[in-house]
C-alpha positions as CSV (number, residue, x, y, z in Angstrom):
1,M,-217.8,125.6,-39.2
2,L,-215.6,124.3,-42.2
3,S,-213.1,122.3,-39.2
4,Q,-216.7,120.5,-38.2
5,A,-217.9,119.9,-41.8
6,S,-214.8,119.0,-43.6
7,A,-215.2,115.5,-43.3
8,G,-218.4,115.9,-45.0
9,F,-217.1,118.1,-47.7
10,G,-214.6,115.1,-48.0
11,M,-217.3,112.8,-48.5
12,L,-219.0,114.7,-51.3
13,A,-215.4,114.7,-53.1
14,L,-215.6,111.0,-52.4
15,R,-218.9,110.7,-53.6
16,G,-218.3,112.8,-57.0
17,L,-214.9,110.6,-57.3
18,L,-217.0,107.5,-57.5
19,G,-219.6,108.9,-59.6
20,A,-217.2,109.9,-62.2
21,E,-216.0,106.2,-62.2
22,S,-219.4,105.0,-62.4
23,V,-219.7,106.9,-65.7
24,S,-216.1,105.9,-67.2
25,N,-216.8,102.5,-66.2
26,P,-220.5,101.3,-66.4
27,L,-219.6,97.8,-65.9
28,A,-218.3,98.4,-62.6
29,A,-219.0,96.3,-59.9
30,K,-222.7,97.6,-58.3
31,Q,-224.1,96.8,-55.1
32,P,-226.9,94.2,-54.9
33,H,-230.7,94.9,-53.5
34,F,-229.8,93.1,-50.2
35,P,-227.1,90.7,-49.4
36,A,-226.0,88.2,-52.1
37,R,-225.9,83.9,-51.5
38,A,-223.8,84.0,-54.6
39,K,-221.6,86.8,-56.7
40,R,-221.5,84.5,-60.2
41,V,-223.1,82.4,-62.1
42,I,-221.9,79.2,-64.4
43,F,-224.8,77.9,-66.2
44,L,-223.7,74.6,-67.9
45,F,-226.2,74.3,-70.9
46,M,-227.2,70.9,-72.2
47,K,-228.8,71.9,-75.4
48,G,-231.5,69.7,-76.8
49,G,-233.2,68.6,-73.7
50,P,-231.3,65.5,-71.5
51,S,-233.9,63.1,-70.3
52,H,-234.6,63.5,-66.8
53,V,-236.5,60.3,-66.2
54,D,-233.4,58.8,-67.3
55,T,-230.7,61.1,-65.3
56,F,-231.8,62.5,-62.3
57,D,-235.3,61.6,-61.4
58,P,-235.7,57.6,-61.2
59,K,-239.8,56.5,-61.8
60,P,-240.2,52.7,-60.5
61,L,-243.5,53.1,-61.8
62,L,-242.3,53.8,-65.4
63,D,-239.9,50.4,-64.8
64,R,-242.6,48.9,-63.8
65,D,-245.2,49.6,-66.6
66,H,-242.8,49.5,-69.5
67,G,-244.6,49.1,-72.4
68,K,-248.4,49.6,-71.3
69,P,-250.4,52.7,-72.6
70,L,-249.8,56.4,-70.1
71,P,-252.6,55.9,-68.0
72,F,-253.4,59.5,-68.3
73,A,-254.4,62.4,-71.0
74,L,-251.2,63.8,-73.2
75,P,-250.7,67.5,-72.7
76,R,-253.0,69.5,-74.8
77,V,-249.9,70.3,-77.4
78,T,-247.1,67.8,-78.6
79,F,-244.4,68.0,-80.4
80,A,-244.8,64.5,-82.2
81,K,-246.7,61.3,-82.0
82,T,-245.4,59.0,-79.4
83,T,-246.8,55.5,-78.2
84,T,-246.3,53.4,-74.6
85,L,-244.7,54.0,-71.5
86,F,-241.0,53.4,-72.0
87,K,-238.9,52.4,-69.3
88,S,-235.0,53.8,-68.4
89,P,-232.3,51.9,-70.1
90,W,-230.1,52.8,-67.3
91,K,-230.3,52.0,-63.5
92,F,-230.5,54.4,-60.6
93,K,-228.5,54.4,-57.4
94,Q,-228.6,56.2,-54.2
95,H,-225.2,58.1,-53.6
96,G,-223.4,60.2,-50.6
97,E,-224.8,61.0,-47.7
98,S,-228.1,62.4,-48.7
99,G,-229.0,59.4,-50.3
100,L,-229.9,61.2,-53.8
101,P,-229.9,58.9,-56.7
102,V,-228.6,59.3,-59.9
103,S,-228.2,57.4,-63.2
104,E,-225.2,55.1,-64.0
105,L,-225.2,57.8,-67.0
106,F,-222.9,60.1,-64.4
107,P,-221.0,57.9,-62.2
108,H,-218.6,61.0,-61.9
109,V,-221.3,63.5,-60.9
110,A,-223.0,61.2,-58.8
111,R,-220.0,61.3,-56.7
112,C,-220.6,65.4,-55.9
113,V,-224.2,64.6,-55.2
114,D,-223.9,66.0,-51.7
115,D,-223.2,69.3,-53.1
116,L,-226.4,69.4,-56.0
117,C,-229.4,70.8,-55.2
118,I,-232.2,68.7,-57.6
119,V,-235.0,70.6,-58.6
120,R,-237.6,68.2,-60.3
121,S,-240.1,69.9,-60.6
122,L,-239.1,72.5,-63.4
123,H,-241.7,73.3,-66.1
124,G,-242.3,75.6,-69.1
125,T,-244.9,76.4,-71.8
126,N,-242.9,75.7,-75.4
127,P,-242.2,72.5,-76.9
128,A,-240.4,73.5,-79.9
129,H,-236.6,74.2,-79.5
130,G,-236.4,77.5,-80.7
131,G,-239.1,78.7,-77.9
132,A,-237.7,77.0,-75.2
133,L,-234.5,77.9,-75.4
134,L,-235.3,81.3,-75.7
135,K,-237.8,81.5,-72.5
136,L,-235.0,79.5,-70.8
137,H,-232.6,82.3,-72.0
138,T,-234.3,85.7,-72.1
139,G,-238.0,84.8,-70.4
140,S,-240.0,85.0,-73.8
141,D,-240.7,82.8,-76.6
142,T,-242.3,85.6,-78.6
143,F,-240.4,88.6,-78.1
144,V,-236.4,89.9,-78.3
145,R,-235.7,89.9,-74.7
146,P,-232.3,90.3,-73.0
147,S,-230.7,87.2,-71.9
148,M,-230.5,86.4,-68.4
149,G,-227.0,87.1,-68.9
150,A,-227.5,90.5,-69.9
151,W,-229.8,91.3,-66.9
152,V,-226.8,90.3,-64.3
153,S,-224.3,92.1,-65.9
154,Y,-226.6,95.1,-66.1
155,G,-227.9,94.6,-62.7
156,L,-224.4,93.9,-60.9
157,G,-221.5,94.8,-63.4
158,T,-218.1,93.2,-63.5
159,E,-215.4,92.4,-60.5
160,N,-212.6,93.2,-63.4
161,A,-212.6,95.9,-65.6
162,D,-210.5,94.2,-68.0
163,L,-212.9,91.5,-68.9
164,P,-216.5,91.2,-69.8
165,A,-219.3,90.6,-67.5
166,F,-220.8,88.2,-69.3
167,V,-219.2,85.1,-71.8
168,T,-220.2,82.3,-73.2
169,I,-218.5,79.7,-74.3
170,C,-219.1,77.4,-77.4
171,P,-223.0,78.9,-77.7
172,T,-225.2,77.5,-80.3
173,L,-226.1,79.2,-83.5
174,A,-229.2,77.7,-83.9
175,H,-232.9,78.0,-81.9
176,G,-232.6,81.5,-81.0
177,G,-228.9,82.4,-81.9
178,V,-227.3,85.2,-80.6
179,N,-230.7,86.3,-78.9
180,N,-229.8,83.8,-76.3
181,W,-227.0,86.2,-74.9
182,G,-227.4,89.2,-76.4
183,S,-228.7,92.3,-74.4
184,A,-232.0,93.6,-76.6
185,F,-232.5,96.9,-75.3
186,L,-230.2,96.9,-72.7
187,P,-227.1,98.8,-73.0
188,A,-224.4,97.0,-75.7
189,W,-222.3,95.9,-72.9
190,A,-224.2,94.1,-71.0
191,Q,-224.4,91.3,-74.1
192,G,-222.7,88.2,-73.8
193,T,-219.2,88.2,-75.3
194,P,-218.8,84.7,-77.7
195,L,-215.9,82.7,-77.4
196,G,-216.5,80.2,-80.7
197,N,-219.5,78.7,-81.2
198,A,-221.0,75.1,-81.1
199,S,-219.5,74.1,-84.1
200,V,-216.0,75.0,-83.6
201,P,-213.6,72.7,-81.1
202,A,-213.3,74.1,-77.5
203,G,-209.2,74.7,-78.1
204,Q,-210.1,77.0,-81.2
205,A,-213.1,78.9,-78.9
206,V,-211.1,82.0,-78.5
207,V,-211.9,86.0,-78.8
208,R,-211.7,86.6,-82.2
209,H,-209.2,89.3,-83.2
210,I,-208.0,90.1,-79.9
211,R,-204.6,91.3,-81.3
212,G,-204.8,93.7,-84.4
213,P,-201.8,92.4,-87.2
214,H,-200.3,95.9,-87.1
215,S,-201.7,97.7,-83.8
216,V,-200.2,99.5,-81.2
217,S,-201.5,100.1,-78.0
218,A,-200.5,103.8,-77.8
219,V,-201.7,104.5,-81.3
220,Q,-204.8,102.5,-80.3
221,R,-205.7,104.7,-77.4
222,L,-205.0,107.7,-79.5
223,Q,-207.8,106.4,-81.8
224,L,-210.2,105.7,-79.0
225,D,-209.6,109.0,-77.5
226,L,-210.5,110.9,-80.7
227,A,-213.5,109.0,-81.5
228,A,-215.2,109.0,-78.6
229,K,-214.5,112.9,-78.4
230,L,-215.5,113.5,-81.8
231,G,-218.9,111.2,-80.9
232,R,-219.4,113.1,-77.6
233,D,-218.6,116.7,-79.5
234,H,-221.1,115.8,-82.2
235,L,-224.1,115.1,-79.8
236,G,-223.2,118.0,-77.1
237,D,-225.1,118.1,-74.3
238,A,-227.9,115.9,-75.3
239,G,-226.4,112.9,-75.0
240,D,-226.7,109.1,-76.9
241,A,-227.3,106.0,-74.8
242,A,-226.3,103.9,-78.1
243,L,-223.5,105.7,-78.6
244,E,-222.0,105.7,-75.2
245,A,-222.5,102.1,-74.7
246,R,-220.7,101.6,-78.1
247,I,-217.9,103.4,-76.8
248,D,-217.8,101.7,-73.6
249,S,-217.3,98.4,-75.8
250,F,-215.0,99.8,-77.3
251,E,-212.8,100.9,-74.2
252,L,-213.7,97.2,-72.9
253,A,-212.2,95.7,-76.2
254,Y,-209.0,98.0,-75.8
255,R,-208.4,96.3,-72.0
256,M,-209.1,93.2,-73.0
257,Q,-206.1,92.9,-75.5
258,T,-204.3,92.1,-72.2
259,A,-206.4,90.2,-70.6
260,M,-207.7,88.1,-72.7
261,P,-204.6,86.0,-73.7
262,E,-203.5,85.0,-70.6
263,L,-207.0,84.1,-69.5
264,Q,-207.1,81.9,-72.7
265,D,-203.9,80.3,-72.4
266,L,-204.3,76.9,-70.4
267,R,-200.4,75.9,-70.4
268,G,-200.0,77.0,-67.0
269,E,-202.6,74.6,-65.5
270,T,-200.9,71.6,-63.4
271,E,-201.2,68.1,-65.2
272,V,-203.2,67.1,-62.2
273,T,-206.0,70.1,-62.8
274,R,-206.1,69.1,-66.6
275,K,-206.5,65.1,-65.5
276,L,-209.5,66.5,-63.4
277,Y,-211.5,68.1,-66.1
278,G,-210.5,65.1,-68.3
279,L,-208.6,67.0,-70.8
280,D,-206.1,64.2,-71.2
281,E,-209.0,62.2,-72.9
282,P,-210.5,62.4,-76.5
283,V,-213.8,62.1,-75.3
284,T,-214.0,64.4,-72.5
285,A,-211.1,67.1,-74.1
286,N,-213.7,69.4,-75.7
287,F,-216.2,70.0,-72.9
288,G,-213.6,69.3,-70.0
289,R,-211.7,73.0,-71.5
290,Q,-215.1,74.5,-71.5
291,C,-215.4,74.0,-67.6
292,L,-212.1,74.8,-66.8
293,M,-212.3,77.8,-68.8
294,A,-215.2,78.7,-67.1
295,R,-213.1,78.2,-63.9
296,R,-210.8,80.5,-65.1
297,F,-213.2,83.1,-65.8
298,A,-215.0,82.8,-62.6
299,E,-211.8,83.1,-60.4
300,R,-210.9,86.3,-62.4
301,G,-214.5,87.8,-61.7
302,V,-216.6,87.6,-64.6
303,R,-220.5,87.6,-63.4
304,F,-222.2,85.0,-65.7
305,I,-220.4,82.4,-67.7
306,Q,-222.0,80.4,-69.9
307,V,-220.5,76.7,-71.1
308,T,-222.7,74.8,-74.0
309,H,-223.2,71.0,-74.8
310,S,-224.0,71.0,-78.2
311,D,-222.9,69.5,-81.8
312,A,-224.7,69.4,-85.0
313,E,-224.5,65.5,-84.6
314,V,-226.5,64.4,-82.0
315,Q,-226.8,67.3,-78.7
316,W,-229.7,65.6,-76.6
317,D,-232.0,65.5,-78.8
318,Q,-232.5,62.1,-78.9
319,H,-236.0,61.5,-80.7
320,G,-234.7,57.9,-81.6
321,N,-231.4,56.0,-80.7
322,L,-231.6,57.5,-76.8
323,I,-229.3,54.7,-75.7
324,K,-226.5,55.9,-78.3
325,G,-227.0,59.5,-77.7
326,H,-227.2,59.6,-74.2
327,T,-224.4,57.4,-73.8
328,K,-222.1,59.7,-76.0
329,N,-223.6,62.9,-74.0
330,A,-223.0,61.5,-70.9
331,A,-219.5,60.7,-71.4
332,E,-218.7,64.0,-72.4
333,V,-220.1,65.8,-69.8
334,D,-220.0,63.6,-67.0
335,K,-216.1,64.1,-65.5
336,P,-215.5,67.8,-66.7
337,I,-218.7,68.7,-64.9
338,A,-217.4,66.6,-61.8
339,G,-213.8,68.4,-62.4
340,L,-215.3,71.5,-62.2
341,L,-217.3,71.0,-59.2
342,H,-214.7,69.8,-57.4
343,D,-211.8,72.4,-58.5
344,L,-214.5,75.5,-57.7
345,K,-214.9,73.5,-54.0
346,S,-210.9,73.3,-53.3
347,R,-210.3,76.8,-54.4
348,G,-213.3,78.2,-52.1
349,L,-215.3,79.2,-55.1
350,L,-218.5,77.3,-54.8
351,E,-219.5,79.0,-51.8
352,D,-220.2,82.1,-54.1
353,T,-220.2,80.3,-57.1
354,L,-224.1,79.0,-58.1
355,V,-223.5,76.8,-61.1
356,L,-226.7,75.6,-62.8
357,W,-227.2,72.6,-64.8
358,G,-230.1,71.5,-67.6
359,G,-231.4,71.6,-71.0
360,E,-234.4,73.6,-72.4
361,F,-236.8,70.8,-71.2
362,G,-237.5,67.2,-70.7
363,R,-238.2,64.3,-72.1
364,T,-241.4,62.1,-72.5
365,P,-241.5,58.7,-70.6
366,V,-243.1,57.5,-73.1
367,A,-241.3,56.3,-76.4
368,Q,-241.6,58.0,-79.9
369,G,-242.5,55.7,-82.3
370,T,-241.0,52.3,-82.7
371,A,-237.3,53.3,-81.8
372,D,-235.9,54.0,-78.6
373,G,-236.4,58.0,-78.6
374,R,-238.4,60.3,-76.5
375,D,-240.0,63.4,-77.3
376,H,-239.5,67.1,-76.3
377,N,-241.7,67.3,-72.7
378,P,-241.7,70.8,-71.3
379,E,-244.4,69.8,-68.7
380,G,-241.9,68.6,-66.2
381,F,-237.9,68.2,-66.2
382,T,-235.2,68.7,-63.8
383,M,-232.2,71.2,-63.6
384,W,-230.0,71.0,-60.5
385,M,-227.7,73.6,-58.8
386,A,-224.9,73.6,-56.1
387,G,-223.0,75.9,-54.6
388,G,-223.9,79.9,-53.9
389,G,-226.2,79.4,-51.0
390,V,-228.4,76.3,-52.2
391,K,-229.3,73.4,-50.1
392,A,-226.8,70.5,-50.5
393,G,-227.6,66.9,-51.0
394,H,-231.2,68.2,-51.5
395,A,-234.2,67.4,-54.1
396,H,-237.2,69.8,-54.5
397,G,-240.3,69.1,-56.1
398,A,-241.3,66.1,-57.8
399,T,-243.1,64.9,-61.2
400,D,-245.9,62.3,-61.5
401,D,-245.3,58.9,-61.1
402,Y,-244.0,58.5,-64.8
403,G,-242.3,62.0,-64.9
404,Y,-244.9,63.5,-67.5
405,F,-246.0,66.4,-65.7
406,A,-244.3,68.7,-62.4
407,V,-246.9,68.2,-59.8
408,E,-245.4,69.1,-56.6
409,N,-243.9,72.4,-55.8
410,K,-243.7,73.6,-59.2
411,V,-241.0,75.6,-60.5
412,H,-241.8,77.8,-63.7
413,I,-238.9,79.5,-65.8
414,H,-239.7,82.7,-64.5
415,D,-239.5,81.1,-60.9
416,L,-236.5,79.7,-62.0
417,H,-235.2,83.2,-63.0
418,A,-236.2,85.2,-60.0
419,T,-234.5,82.8,-57.7
420,L,-231.3,82.7,-59.4
421,L,-231.5,86.8,-59.4
422,H,-232.4,86.2,-55.3
423,L,-229.5,84.5,-55.0
424,L,-227.2,87.1,-56.7
425,G,-228.9,89.5,-54.2
426,L,-231.1,91.1,-56.9
427,D,-234.7,91.8,-56.6
428,H,-236.6,90.4,-60.1
429,E,-239.6,92.9,-59.7
430,R,-236.9,96.1,-59.1
431,L,-234.3,94.9,-61.6
432,T,-236.1,96.8,-64.5
433,Y,-234.9,98.6,-67.3
434,R,-237.6,101.4,-68.9
435,H,-237.9,101.1,-72.4
436,A,-240.7,101.8,-75.2
437,G,-243.0,103.3,-72.4
438,R,-242.7,100.7,-69.9
439,D,-240.4,99.1,-67.5
440,F,-239.4,95.6,-68.4
441,R,-237.9,92.5,-66.3
442,L,-236.6,89.3,-67.1
443,T,-239.8,87.5,-65.3
444,D,-242.0,90.0,-67.0
445,V,-245.0,90.1,-64.7
446,E,-244.6,86.8,-63.3
447,G,-242.3,84.7,-60.9
448,H,-241.8,83.4,-57.3
449,V,-238.7,83.3,-55.5
450,V,-238.1,79.6,-54.6
451,K,-236.6,80.2,-50.7
452,E,-237.2,76.2,-50.0
453,I,-234.1,75.5,-51.8
454,F,-231.9,78.1,-49.8
455,A,-229.8,76.8,-47.5
């Protein structure tokens, strides 16, 4: 009996070892619910709300009827007073084999259009930056909830035990601030690790205090072991999830001291790569560095990487001076984004990396006041994806003839979240966490997977 069952005993022992590893490292990679199309996400967040009718959603009738009144009723809630229809100051042109139209604002991204899946029918519910940012990042604009990066970290862990599962580069501290990358009631180790913030140049956006001035690794190891022992002895068998998460975060920080300095050092990148991302040009250097860092995190197993384009001067929030503002913003991000897509593809990473681009909402096809500006518009806007199992060279959904409302194959923010999780192999209805007497999830009680965009 022992001879025949020996393999079974071995399996029991192996399961015990794996269980111990999972307890000691809650960030260890976890199996998805079903085969995944993507292993990781890079979210290129354009804070402020880029105008879809000036970037990836051309509207010929808007050009034709420039200066005329909007021929239908405005939404019940609007953010500011608007006037007549305002055509795009930029021309659109078809590109690639797919023939998808892209504005002249994005000449470099236009050359990558055959890799893009452009979703033109996004819609949300909140016309204010704060609520819209929280809705996009956490699924809720009224309560503090875990961010989507935290949910992905909780569901899948990381492929690199020495790095966080979720990193956010130069995040904005406004309009939700830390809640946009926080873990709320999920374990603390699931929250995003920020590198700098929107007011800090990307060259200075590093993990703070990664090396203590008087730290010695062996001494730190003894200190951490003692702190963990004291904490667990104090709790006994009762356990405490918050304390365990804090101990785990200390352990991760200790391991990061070795891995992070090398990752943040770009001196090993070739001159060709640096130029690809625009690091040699003042206009593109800042965002280019962020995108290059995103690729370096992705190839080292970080699960969710967010890159934010934002500054205190303009952002993408052009209530006035649309031409000046969108021209400046697009010039800063166009080449780095195209460089990132090209670099990921050449390294074989785009196949299992989902790149998501967009802002918290779009902008109105009518002018705000008498200036060349556009108001907030959550009723219909565009985001695009690339890689990670989505259809390439494809456009999904549509807004109305002027670009105000999503009307065809509408995709709500909850649907976007459900689809993103599905591409990662996670069922958004099964990825839950018990808190305060109920099960919570990123999509709350809503969300439908948009399978029509899957390759």
